[in-house]
N, C-alpha and C positions, 0 to 999 in steps of 0.2 A: 674586496672583489672589485675587479677593474670594470670600467665602463664597457669594455669589449665583451667580457664575460657576461655582463648583465644583458647586453644587446643580443648575444648568442642565445641566451636562455629564454629571453622575451621572443625571439623569433621562433624558437623551438616550440614554445607554448602556443604561439598564434598559428603555426602550421598544425599542431596537434589538435587545437580547437576546430580549425577549419576541416580537418579530416573527419572529426567526430560529427560534423554536420551532415555527412553522408550516411546513407542507411546501411552500408556495408562496411563500417569501420570496426571490423571484428578485432583485430590486434589491439587497437587502442581501448576498445571496450573491455576486452579481456584483462588488459593491465589495471583498468579502473575497477573492475570487479574484484580482482585480488586485494587492492588497496582498500576498497569499501568493505570487503569481507573482514579483513583484519581489523579495520576501525570498529565496525559494528560488533564484532566478537569481543573486542576489548572493553567496550561500554557494557555488554552483557555479563562479561566475567567480573567486572567491577560491581555490577548490580547484584549478581548472585552472592558475591562475597559480602556486600553490605547487608544483604538479607540474612545469610547464614550466620554471621557473627552474633548479632543480638539475639537471634532465635536459639543459637547454641547456649547462650548464658541464660535465657528465659526458659528454654525447654531442655533440660539435660538429657531426657530420654529419647530426644529425636526432634528434628526441626519442624516436624509437623504434629507432634504429639500435644496439641493443645488440650485434649481430653484429660491429661494427667493433672492439669491445673485445678485449683480450688474453684467451686462454682462461682464465687465472687468474681474472680477474674475472667470467667467466661462471659460475664456481663460487662465488667469494667474495661477490659482491653479494648473491645470494639467501640465502646462509647468514647473512651479517651482518644482512640485513633480518629474516630469520626470527628470529634471536637477539633483536634490538631488540624485535620484536613480542611475543616470548615473554615478556620482562621487563615490557614495558608492560602487556600483558593480565593477567599474573600479579598485578601490583599493583593492578589495578582490582577492585572488588567484582563478584561474579558477575553481578549483575542489570544492570550497566552494560557487560557484554561483548557482548551481543546486537547484532548489527548486520546491515545488508543488506535485501534485498528481503523476505526471509522474516520478519524482525523488524517490518517495516512491515505486513505482512499480518496477523501476529499481533496486533499493537497495534490495528490497525484493527477486526479482526473479534471480538477478544475483550476489548479494553480501550477501545473506543469512540474509537480514534484518538489517545489521550493518548500522547505520546512525551517521553522525557527529554532534556534538553540534553546531559546527561553522556554518553549513547549517541551522540548527534550528534558530540561531540568525539572520542569513541573512534573513530567511523567516519572522521572527518576526518583525524586523525593516523595512524590505522591503514591507511587507504587510501593516504594519502600515502607512508607507508613501504613498502607493497606495491609501488606503482608505480614509485618511485624506486629501489628495490633490484631491479627486474626479475622480480618474481614473475609467475607465469603467470595473471593475473587481468585484469579490465577495470575501467574507472572508472565505468561506467554504474550498477552496483549500489550503489556508495557514493553516487553523485549521486542516485539514487531515495531512499535513506535520508535523506540530508541535506536534500533538497527536501521531502519528507514531514514530517520533523522540524521544519523551520523554520516550515512553515504551522501544524503542530500547536501549537507553542510561542506563535504569535500567538493562537490560539484559546484557550489557557490563560491568556495574559496578560489577555485581554479577558473571561475567564469565560463563554465562549460556551456555548450548550447543545449537548449531545453529538450531536444530530442534524445540526447544521451542521459538526461536526468531520470527519464522513466526506467532506463536499465539500471542505473545506479541505485535507485530506490529498491527495485526488485532484488538486487544484489544484498542490499542491507537487511531486507526482510528474510531472505533465505539463510544468511549467516546467523541472524538472531534466533530463528527456529532451530537451526542445526545446533547452535551452542546451547540452547535452552534443553533440548530433548535428546542431544547426540543422535539426531536422525537427519544426515545431510540430504538424502534423496527426497525425503518428505519436505524438507525445507525448500528445495528447488521447486518442487510441484506446487506447494502452498503459495509461493511467490508468484508463480505464474498463473495459477488457477483462480486464487483469491484476490490478489492485488492487481496484477497486470491484466488478468482476464483475458490472456492470449497466449499462443504458443508460436514462437519463431525460432529458427536456428540461431540467428544473430543474437537474440535474447537469451537462449538457453546457455550457451557456453560460458559467458561472464558470470551468470548466475550459478552455475555449477561450481566454478572456481571459488566464488565467494562462499558458497556453502561448504565446500571442502575446507577452506581456510578457517571458517568459523568452528567447524567440528574439530579441526587440528588444535586451535588454541584452547578450546573447551577441554579436550582430553588431556592437554598439557597441564591444566590446572586442576581438573576434577576427576581425571581418570576416564576409563573407557566404559564405566557403568552407565546403564540407561536410566531413565527416570523411574521405572517400575522394576520390581523383581518379579519376572515372569518365568514360571517353570516350563519345562518342555512340554509342549501341548500338540495334540492332533485330533482330527476328527475320527471317532471310533467307527461309525457306520453311515452309508448313504442314506439310511432310513431316517437320519436326523435332519435331512434337507427341509422337508416340509415343516418341521418345527422351527428351523431357522428362518424360513419364510415368514412364519407367523411371528417370530421374534422381530423381524423387520417391520411388520405392521405396528407391533407395540412400541418399538423405538420411534416410529414416525409419529405416533400419538404424543408421546412425550416431547419430542423434539418440536413438534408444532405448538404444543402448549408452552414450552419454554420461550420460543420465539415471540409468541403472542403476548406473554406477560411483560416481556422487555418492551415491545413495541407499544403496549398500552401505557407504560409507565413513562416512555421517553417524553411525551408532551408536557410532562411535569417539569422538565428542564428549564421552562420559561420562569419558574419561581427562583428567588435568590440562591446562589450556589451554597452559601453558609447553611442555610436552612435545610437544603437538600442533603448535604453530607453529614450534617449532625443527625437527621432523621435516619440516614442509611446506617450510622453507627449504632443508633438506638435500637433499630429493628433488628440488626444483626446480633447485639448483645442479648435482646430479649429472646430471640430463637436459640441462641447458643446455650442459654441457661438450661433449656431442656434437651437439645441436641447439640452438644459441643463438637460432634464429628464434622459439622459443616464449617468449622472455622479453618481459616488458612488455605493452603493450596490442596491439602487432602490427600496426598499421594500415600500417606500411611493407611488411610481408610481404603484406597483402591488395593493396597498390598494385602489388607485383611480380607477384602472381598475375593481376591484371587485365592486366598487360602481356605475360603469357605467358612470364615469365623463368625458370620452374622447370620441370625435367624431371618426368616422372610419378613416377619412383622417389623424388625428393626430396619431392615434394608428399606422397606416401603416408607417408613417414617423419615429415614435419612433422604430418600429420593424427593418426596414431596417437599420437605423442609428446605433442602439445598435448592431445589429447582425454584421454589417461591421466593426465597430470600436472595439468591443470586440474581434472579430476574428483577427484583425490586431494586437492589443496590446498583446494579449495573445500569438499569433504566434511569436512575436518578443521577447517574453521571460519576460514580465513584471511580478513581483513576486506576482500576485494576483490569484484569482480563477475564474473558468469558471463555476462552479455549479449555483451559484447566478444569473449570467446573463442568464443561460439557463432557470432557472425558470422565470425570468423577461421577456424574449422573449416569453415563452410559455404562460404566463399570458396574454400578450398584443394580441397574436393571438387568444387565447380563448376569449378574450373580443370581438375582431371582429367577431368571430363566433357566440357569443351570441347575438351581436346587429342585425346581419343578420338574425338570427333565429327569434328573436323577432319582426322583421319587416316583415317576410314573414308569420309566423303563430304564432301571439301573443297569441292566446287562449291555444296552446299546448306547446309553448316554455317554457323552464325553465328560471330562472332569470339570468343575465349575469355572476354573481359570479360562478354559476354552470359551465359554459363553461370556465371561467378563470381557475378554479381549474382543469378541464379536460386537458386544454392546458398546464398547468404547469406539470402535470403528463406525458402527452404524450411526450412532449419536453425533459423532463429530461430522460425518458426511451429511447427515439430514439437517443439522443446524447450520453449517457453514455453506451447504450446497457445494461441497468440495469433495466428491467421491473418490477421485484419483488420489488426492493428497491423504485422505483418510486411509485408503487402501495400503498406500506405501508406508504411512506411519505404522500401521499395524504389523506389516512385514518386517520392518526395521526394529520395531519394539520387541517382537517375539523371535526374530532371528529364525523363523520356521517357514519355509515355503508352502507347507501344507495348510497354512491359514489362509492363503490367497483365495482358494476355490470357495470355501464357505463365506469368507468375507465378501466376496463379490456379490454373492446371492443376497446376504443381509443388507449390504450398502445400497444395492440397486432397488430392493423393495422399499427400504426406509426412505430414499431419496424421492422416488416417484410417489409414494404415498403422501410425504410431506407436502410435495408441491401441489398435489390434488387437494389436500385438506385446507391449506391456507394460501396457496400460490406462493410458496416460500422461494425467494430468489437468493437466499442466504441471509444470515443474521445480520451481517454489516450492511448490506444493501437495504434491508428492511429498516434498520435504525437510520440510516441517512434518509430514506423516504419519509420516515416519521419526523424527521428534523427539517423536512421540506427541501432536501437536497437529493441530487441523483448523480450516478456515475454511468449510467446506461449510454453507451455510445455505439454508433454503428461501425461496420468494417472500414468505411471510407475514412472516418476520423482516426481510426487506430493506424491506418497506413500512413496518413498525413502527419500523425505525431511522432512517427519514426524518422522523419526527414527534417534536417535543419534547413533554414531558409537560405543560408550562405551557399548551400550545395546547388541551388537552382537559380540564383539571381544572375540576371544579365548585367555584365560589367561593361559591355560595349555600348557606351552612351557619351555624349558630350554636353557639358553644361552650357547653357546658352541664355544670353539675355532676351527679355521679350522683344525688344526692338533692334533690329540689325540692318545695316546698310546692304545693298544688293551685292556688292562684290564680297562683303564679309560672309554672307550666306553662301555664295558660291564656293569660297575657300572651305567652309564647313562641310558642304556637301561632297567635296573632293576627298574627304577623310573617310568616306564610306562606312559610317557608323550605323548601328541598328537604331538608335533613338537620338532624338534632341530633347534635352531635359530643360525646361523653361522655369526660371525662377521669377515669380512676381514680387513686387514690393511689399505686399501684405504677408509674404512668407509662403504663399501657395505655390505648389509646383504642378507642372503639367507635362505630359509626354506628347510628342508629335513625330510622326514617321518622316524621315528625310525625303522620301519619295513624294510625299503629299507637298512639301515645300518645293522640290524641284519641279513638280508639276505646275505648281502656282507661278513659279518664276518663268516658265516656258509660255504660259498661256496668258498672263496678265498684260495689260496695255503698257507700252514703254514709258508713257508719262507717269505711270504708277510707280514704276520702278526707277525713278530718278536717283541719281547717285547723291542728291542732296536731301533725300528724303528716306528715313528708315521704314522698313517693312515691319508691321506689327503682326507678329506670329500668333497672336490670340484672336486676330481678326480675319485672318485669311481663310478661305474655304479649305478645311483640312479636318481630320478626325483628331481629337485631342482627348487624352486620358488624364483625368484628374488624379493626383496622387495623394496618399497619406502616409505617414511615417510609420516604421516598425524597427524594433531594435534587432540587432544582429544575432542574438541568442535565441530568437523565436524559432519555432517549427512551423511547418506548413498548415497544421490545424489551426494555430493562433492566427496565421495570415488569413485563412479563410473566414475565420470569425470576425476579424477586423474588417475585412472587405464588406461583409454582410452588415456589420453594425454601422459603418460610416457610409456606405453607398459609394465608396471610392471605386475607380476603374483599375487601379493597380496601386503598388506599394513601392516605396523607396526605403532601402535599409540605411539607417543611421550610421554614420562614421562617428567613433568616440575619439576624444582626445585631439581633435583637430578643428578648433573653433574658427580658424581663419580661412577654412577651406569650406567647399560646399559640403553639406552634412550627408550627401547620398554617396553611397559606395556601390550601389547595385539596384537594379529594378527587377520587380517580381510582378508578373501579370497573372490574371485569372487562368490564362491557358497553361502557365507553367505549374500552377497548382493542381488544376483538374487533370492534367496529363498523367499524374502519378497514381490515380486510381481509375482511370478510363483504359489502361492498357489491357 
């Protein structure tokens, strides 16, 4: 490739990055959304194949049919898996052990969406071992992490500004959910409601395209079947609505208990990781000996609940065991997901509600599958504090618009009651709080995070030595710049307004302005702004935090790759930052 071609490509990339620094870079973000969605979906497809192949060999009657194994393996598989995980994560450096949706949220809101490939592979192989050994976790949490990390790595490769990294991470999450469940719309809403925690048109369109690309690749490899076999369902009578509302209260109780179990266990993560993961495998194996239905993803159990194959007492045993064991192992830090178990528990609770409804008023009650689906939606909404994502997931899973009306009632009651019972802000938010972290941010910070610093920096300045002769200053002032940037010997930088310098030159005594004596710009009466550096990929939220932490008056943006020149390419003042959320 010729130097000219390389220069043209580099120039195009520089312009592309600069355009992304602006909050309205929709065409560029849409292109990145497509690329991120394809990359994330590719990783998820590889993950699913890596899970399905060993499970197809181990479980010839179905990839979830751990129940058909001998009782010895119900205990042995989770213990072996826990032991392998313990060794693997013990050998990893501590910073590469963080995985799951909570890690995505932490990196997005505290580290501008920058994620490591080593954490991605820890999640990939950790999730694979979990699911192949029948741990009581799901695959959607690992999928969210891997999808987000895939998109983030693309952003790092191209050195994109941090304000665009947020959208890339959301694109990866949407594609991952879409590829896992074959529910593209629910993937979009999950990314916006649970991960980004905001809705913007600029953010929606790239995420939608990423989700579509994820569903497309998933359907090419796995067909158009959804995760569950759901029969045609509808509500038989409006008289069921009071019972559905009651079901929302029941779901809220279980959702609150599930979240609390996890939150109470999370502080135990201060103990060595090897010990925690081994205990998690031991606990799962012990419970699976008596209730093997809790093993693995459990979609076969959900299908049986849809068909009404379980008695109430069996369902209650499965519910309490699954909820307790998943809460313990997830709280201990097993690299699996909690979304799948949440749907599993909700399905079993819904099945209980359906059986009771058909026993009390068989002429009016809908079939058990109807209540199973309502339970899944209510539990997902209440646990994750994501009502809209849960509602759309149920719509796409059932392909039945008639489910919307009763699901809305169930979800609203479950979410409100759950928040009243334990002030639940969502499972992942509560886990982060238990870890001493938080992602709660105000509207102003969200607005500032969408804007790259290069889009607001003032490039109209002149580098100037601290000491200048009178005639040199006059020539500088004739250039009518906005700022004079003064470099000190110690490396400190200051800004001064040319108008202040001009005023001094007009008012100072003539003997002070001798042509043989230099004017010290740091000693004349003028307002000076002390500067501190910031990198060119930063967003305005990072700029605001840096100003608060350093006490500087303004920022200068670093120039990369030009060591012989001044390192400043632009100036960002406090006014330039605050003007974005004071309009």
